[in-house]
Each structure stands twice: as structure tokens, then as C-alpha cells.
N, C-alpha and C positions, 0 to 999 in steps of 0.2 A: 314220158317217163318219169315216176316217181325215184325219189333219192334211193331208197332201199334197194329196188330192183337195178338201179345204175351200178350201185357198189357191186351186187352179187354177178353181174356180167362181168364187169371190169376183173373182180377176183378170180372169177372162171377163167379169162383168157392170161391173166398172168399165170395163174398157177399150171395151166397148160404150156405156157411159153417157159415155165422153169426159171422165173425171174424173180420168185418171192413166196415166203413161206405163206401157206393157209390161212395161218391167223391175221397175219398183216393185211393178205390180200381181202380179206372180209372186214377188216376195221374192228377187230375184236376188242373188248376191255382186257384189262391187265391178267384177270382171274383166269379169261377165257384164253388168253395166248399160254399162258403157264399150264393150264388144265389140260386134262384128258388121261388116259391109261394106256398102258403097255398092248402092243399091236399082237395079240394071239391068233392071228390069221394065218393065211398063208404064208409059210416061211421065205417064198420067193418074193413076197411083194414087197415093194419098196420099203426101206427103213424108215420109220415115224423118227421125227424129232423128237429129242429129249425134252420131256415136260417137268414140272415141279413135282408132279404126281408118280414119277418115275423113281422118286427119291427117298431116301429117309430121312426125315427131318425132325434134328431133334430138339431145335429152340427155332420157332416163329416170332421172331420180334416185328413182323411188318403189321403197322396200323391198318386196319383195326382189328384184327384178330389176335393181338396181343393182349387183349381184354378178356377173350373167349376161353378159358381155359379150362371150363367146366364144361359138361354135357348139358343140353336143353333139360333133359330129366333132373338131374343134379341142379341146376339153376334154378327151377321152379321148386324143387325140394326145397331150396334155402329162401325163394323168397316166401312161402308156406309159411315157414318155419319163422319168419321174420314177423308177417302177418298175425301169426298166431301169440307172439311174445308181447305186440303191441296192441294187441284186443281189435283190430282193425277187421270189418267186416263187410257191408255195403260199400261198394264203389262202382258208380255207373255214372256214365254222361257227364264224365269230370266233375263231379261232385262227391264228396264223401270228407271223411275224416283223415284220411292217407295225404290226399292230392290238396287239400288245405293246409295241412301239416308241412308239407314240401312247398307250396307257395309262401305261406308265412316265411318260411325258413330263409330262402333263398330272397325275398324282399328285404327282410333284416339284414341279411348278408351283404347287399351291395347297397344297403343305405337308400334303397327306393320305398315308396308308399304300397306298391302292390306287385303283383307277379300272377303270371298265366302260366299254367304247364300248357306244352302243344306236343302232339307226335312228331313235328320234326322240325329242324331247325330251318327249312327250307320256306315252310309255312309261316313260322315265328316271323321272319325277316320281311318276307312279303307282306304281311299284316303290318308291321312298323312301317313300310315305307308308304303303304297306301294313306295309312293316317294321318302321317307329316305330311304327305301332297295334299289332304284333305283340309288340314289346319293352317297350312300355307297357302293353298292354292297354286303351287307351283308343282310341274309334273318333270322337272329336272331332277335327276338323281345323282349324288355326286360320290364316287367312288375310285379306288385305285383300280389300276388296269390287272391287278391279280385278284380282285375280289372274286369270291365265289357266286355271287348274283350274277358277275359278268360272263366268267367262263364255264361256270358246272350247271346252270339251272337252266339252258334252253331259252334264254331270254324273258324269262317269267316276267322280270320286271316291266318289259315292255308289252306283252301279248295278255297278260293276267292283270295287271295293273296300269297300263297306258302310260308309262313314264318313260322318257328317254334318259340316256346317260351322260353323264358329265364325268370324262375320265382323268384322273390329274395324278400326277408323281411319278416317280423313277421305279422301275421294276425292281429293284433292290433295296429301295429307301422307305421309310414309313412316311406316311402323310405329314404335314407341316402345316403352320399357322399361314404361311404365303399361298397355300392352297385353295383355302376357304372361297367359298363362290358366293357371293350375295345372292344369286338368282336361284339356289338350290333347294327344294322342299327339304332335303336333309344332307348329311354328309355321312358317309359310312367309313367309318376309320375300324378296321380288323386289328384286332390285339390278340396273339400276336399273328403277323402277315404269314401264312402258312407258304405262300408260294415264293417268298422272300427269304426263305429260310428260318423263319419264326422270329422276325426282327420286330423290337417293340420301339416307340420313339423314347428318346430320353426323356426323365421325368418335366426339366425346364422346357423340353420343347412340346410335352403334352400338354402343359401348363398354359404354355402360348398358344397353342391351337384351340383351347377350350374359352380361353378369354377372346380371340378372334371371332371365333362362332357367335358366341354371346354379342358383341360388339355388333356383329352384322344380324343378330337374329336368326341364324341358321341354326336349326334343332343339330344335334350330333347325336347318331346312333352307332353303338358299339356292338360290331361283329365280334363277340366275345367266346367264341366255340372254343377256344383252347385259351381263354383269359385265367383258366387254373393253374397255368404254369407261369403266371407272368409276376409274381408277388417278389420273387428273388432279385427279379433287374430292378425293383423299385422298391431296394432296401426294406423289402418287407412289409411296405406298406398296405394297409386293408383293401378288400375287394371294394369295399365304401369308398375309400380315398381314392382308390384308382378310377372308378365309374362316377365321381361327382362331377357336374357338369355335363354329362351326357344326358339326353333326353330320355333315351330309351337303350335297353342292354340286351342282348341274347346271349345264352349261355347254352351248350349244349352237355347232354346228361350222359352221353356213351363216347364221348372223346375225354381221355385222362381221367374222368369218372369211374368209368367202364358198365354203365348200366345199359341193358338191352335196347334201350332206346330211349327217346324223350328230349325236350328241350324246355327252355323256358324265356320267357318276354318280360321284360321287367320296368318298372316304370311309375309315373303317379295314379291316382285312382281314376283319374278321368281318361287317360290314356288304356289303362287295361280294361275299362270298363267297354271301350269302344272294341278293342283288342278281342273281348270274349263275344262280341256281335260278329265281326268278321270271323273268327274263329269257326261259327255256325254256319256263317254263309257260306265259307271255304270247304266245308267238310271236315273240319277237324274238331268236332264235338263225338270223339269215339265212344261207343257204348261200354266198353269195358278196358279202363286205362292202368289198371292196377297192377298188371305186371312190371311194367315201364317204372310207374311212379315208386312202389314199394321196393324194388329193386335199385332205386336211386337212392332212396332214405337208407336203405338197408347200407348203401358203399359210401356215402357223400362224406361224413366225417373223417374216415378212414383213408380214403383216398385224396381229398385236399391236401393232408398231411404227408402222404407217400408221394405227391406230384412234386413237392419241394425237394425232397431228395432227389427223385428223378432227374430235375434241371443239375443238381449235383454231379450227377454219374454221368449226363450229357455231356458237359464240360468235360470231365475227366477223359473220355472217347474221343472227343474233338481234340482235345490236346494229343492224345496218342497219334491220331492220324497226322496230324502237324507235324509232328517231332518226327516220324518215321515212314513219311510219304513226302513224293513231289507234288501230292493235289491238295487243292485250297478246300478248307473248311469255311462256311459262311453262316452265320458271322463266326470270325475266328475264336470268340469267346460267345459260346450260344447265349443268348437271352431267355430262352426258356427248355422246355425239354427235347425241343426240336430243331436240326440243324441240316444243313446242306452239304454234299460234298460235290464241289463242282469238277465237272468231268470234261474232258476236251475231246468227248467222242459221240456220235449219233446215239439217241437211246436206244436203239436195235441191239447197236454192239455192247452198252453198257448191260443190259437185259441178258444177252447170251454169256457172258462172262460171268455175271452174277449166278446165272444157273450153273454153269460150270464149277465157281467156287463153292456152292452150296452144295454139289454131288460130292465134293470132297470135303467138306468141314461139317455137312450136316445142319448148316445153321442157314436162316432164310432172313435176310437184314432188311428188304424192303420190298415193296412193290410198285414205288413210285420213282421214275424215273424223267422228270420233267424235262419237256423239250420245247416251251412256250418260246424261250428267249432267241434259241437259234437251233435251226436241223442239224447243224454240226457239231453240236455240245448237250449236254443234258446237266439235270441238278439231281443228284441222288439223296432222297428223303431219308432220315433216320430219326427215329422217333423212339425215344427212351420212356416206355410203358412197363406194366409188372414183369412181363416176361423178360425182359431186357434188364431190368433192375436185378431180377433173381438169376440171371443166368452168370456163371463164373466168370470173372474180370477176363481170364485167360483165354477162356474159350470166345468170346468175343473178341478179343483182341487179334486173335490169330485167324478169325472169321474175316475181318477187316484187312488184316496183312495179305491174306490169301486171295481175297478178291484183287488188292491193289496190285498185287505181284502178279499176275495174271494179266491185269490191264496191260501192266508194262511189257509184259509177254508180246502182247498182240500190236502193242505199238512197235516194239522193234520188230516183228515180223511184217509189219505194213509201212514200214519206215523206206 
């Protein structure tokens, strides 16, 4: 019996027995779990559970929705206006003035020879790992247990690229020099580490890591999906200084920058030349890239500056939670614009309380309650992006207070 059918049958049985919520029984994604509409059918039918769609949300600061404040129509109009102002015309099959400008800008920003636009970060990083494997002759891919490649890509490193994982490091700590494995095709260093609360290695530790990798001839690849918010932690060093010593770098353009999609892979000329071959082989040579590319160019400079302010704001909210609740923020002083609130409750409990808090406040704080470390606890992810930065301080502080107060009430009831 295939896995999907097994899930469905198990879900039907669980729901029939009244032991679980329908969304949980069918293992739905967070959006599906909160999705739905009011029951307008038979008034005698069993009452549906409250969902996000039933609420009047004034501020939705959850990643990634915080980026998309305009309608699709408005966004396309802004892109068209930008293209006209810059004189962009023909942009096809990853060639044209706009994409060349973006690739050159990103390569320069990170102090590398060349860059390649990609439709997704998953594709960009898969290409990077394959090239490093070809260059070193190793099929061992070293990464942190929180790595996106390990947790969220259906084992693409194994099935698409023929690589075996070497997992190194502790869940809430960044990788360091002692973890470098001489047999690895490359070592992936996520900066900052999302599932660790947005932590970054200290500068001296990062430098030691680079030195050790260089000594062992192990290429370093940076998963820089959220690298945009790292400069504050490194005393405002440039992206080029931070990425110096990395053989390749991936950056996302919809995380923090807020573009409608896209990513870049950055490295030396030979690396990017090989990457473009793999992009074609793997179906990444899209016919019309201009919406994502021009949206990125339109937003890049402004939002790079904005994310620096967002880190400051994240630290203020983290401090407020630390000072006004019994719950721990991790890291205590955020390294980036992302941090976790560590909750001693199962994720489904925290989600239910969050829903009730949103009903009261009209604020949707997050969609992510990560429960990888334990089924009996979870990490509530908070990301400060445009909408969070624009929301009145007292409004968000109240939203956090209401949510944490409701958690306390739940704890008292179950004690």
C-alpha cells in the first residue's frame, strides 16, 4: 500500500474515532491546517474548528506573507514601471540586460567572480553540491542536522545527486572548525541557521572554520538564504568579507529582499560556467525570468538597508519577551532578524493557543512551530520583515503578551 493511501485510511479511522483533528489526521501543511472557511451548511451539523480564515487579521507578519503586501496586479504594475524606467526589453531564457545586471551586481556584492540566477534555492544548492562532488571525487555531503537540504527537500541530495550525508553539530549551535570532515565533497554552512533560531558563528569561529577547511582542501558552500540579516552580528562587515573563504554561496531573493522569487549561486568563473550547464540539464533555464529578476532589482538596494533595521527591531521584541514572560528567547540577543521562542508545549497546543490569541488581537505572528527537537516542546519562529517593522510597537507587544498569557492559562488548567 503506498504511503499516501495509508495516510488517508489512517486519517479516516482516527477522525471517525474522534481522536484527532481532520487536518492533523491527514498530515496537512500549516497553511492547510489553518485554512478553510465558515460552515454555512446545515446548522445542525457538527461545528467546525476555528481556522485562520474565520478571523479578521489586521497584521500578518508570518514569513513569507510579510513580503507580499500588494496584490498580484499591483506587483506586476510596479515591475512593469521599473522595467520601463530602466529600458529593459527582451529577457528570455536567462539572458538579457536585466539578468546580466543582477548577476553582476550580486557577484560584486559578495566579492566573487561570477553569479548565476536560479528560479529556486533548492535548485541552486543542488547544483552546487553536484559540482563540488564532481570536483573532489567524493559523494559525501557534510551538513548540519538542521540543514534545509536534510529536512525539506525530500532527500534530493541522495536521489537527484547521488550524495550521502555526513551530519555534524548540535541542533542549536552553529558549525565550527572541529566539525570539518576531510572526506566531504563540501561542507554546507547555513548562515544564519533557521532551525537554530537564526544563530550565526562568532567571527573568530567562522575564521577558524574557513582556515580548517582550507587546510583540509574541503570546499565550503554557504547556504545564505537569509545572509542579508547577518551584517549586524559581524560588526557590519561587508557580504564580501563574510563570504571570503567560501567556494560557493547561495542567496535567496524572496527571503528578506521580498522579491516574488528567485535565487543566485555565486562563485568563480569556472564554477558558474559549470553551474549554467547543470541549470539547463535540470530544467532551470526558464523561458521568461523577467518578473522575478526585475522585482529583485527593484527591491534589492532598499531592502538590504531595511533588513539592518529589522535586526534592531527583532532584538527589541526579543528583549520585551524576555523581560515580560517566563519563556526563553533563543538566542537571547538575536543574531539576525529571526529568533525562536522556546515553548514547553507540543506544537499542536501552541498552534491552537496562537489561533485563539489571533482571534483576540487580530495579529498573526507565525506559521512555524518547529517540533524537530521534541514532540513535547516546540520553537515558535518569529521573523521581523516589512510588515512587522511597520506595525505599531504597542500592537505587536500586546499580541505577544496575549499569546503568552493564554499559554500560561493553558498550563494552569493542565497542571
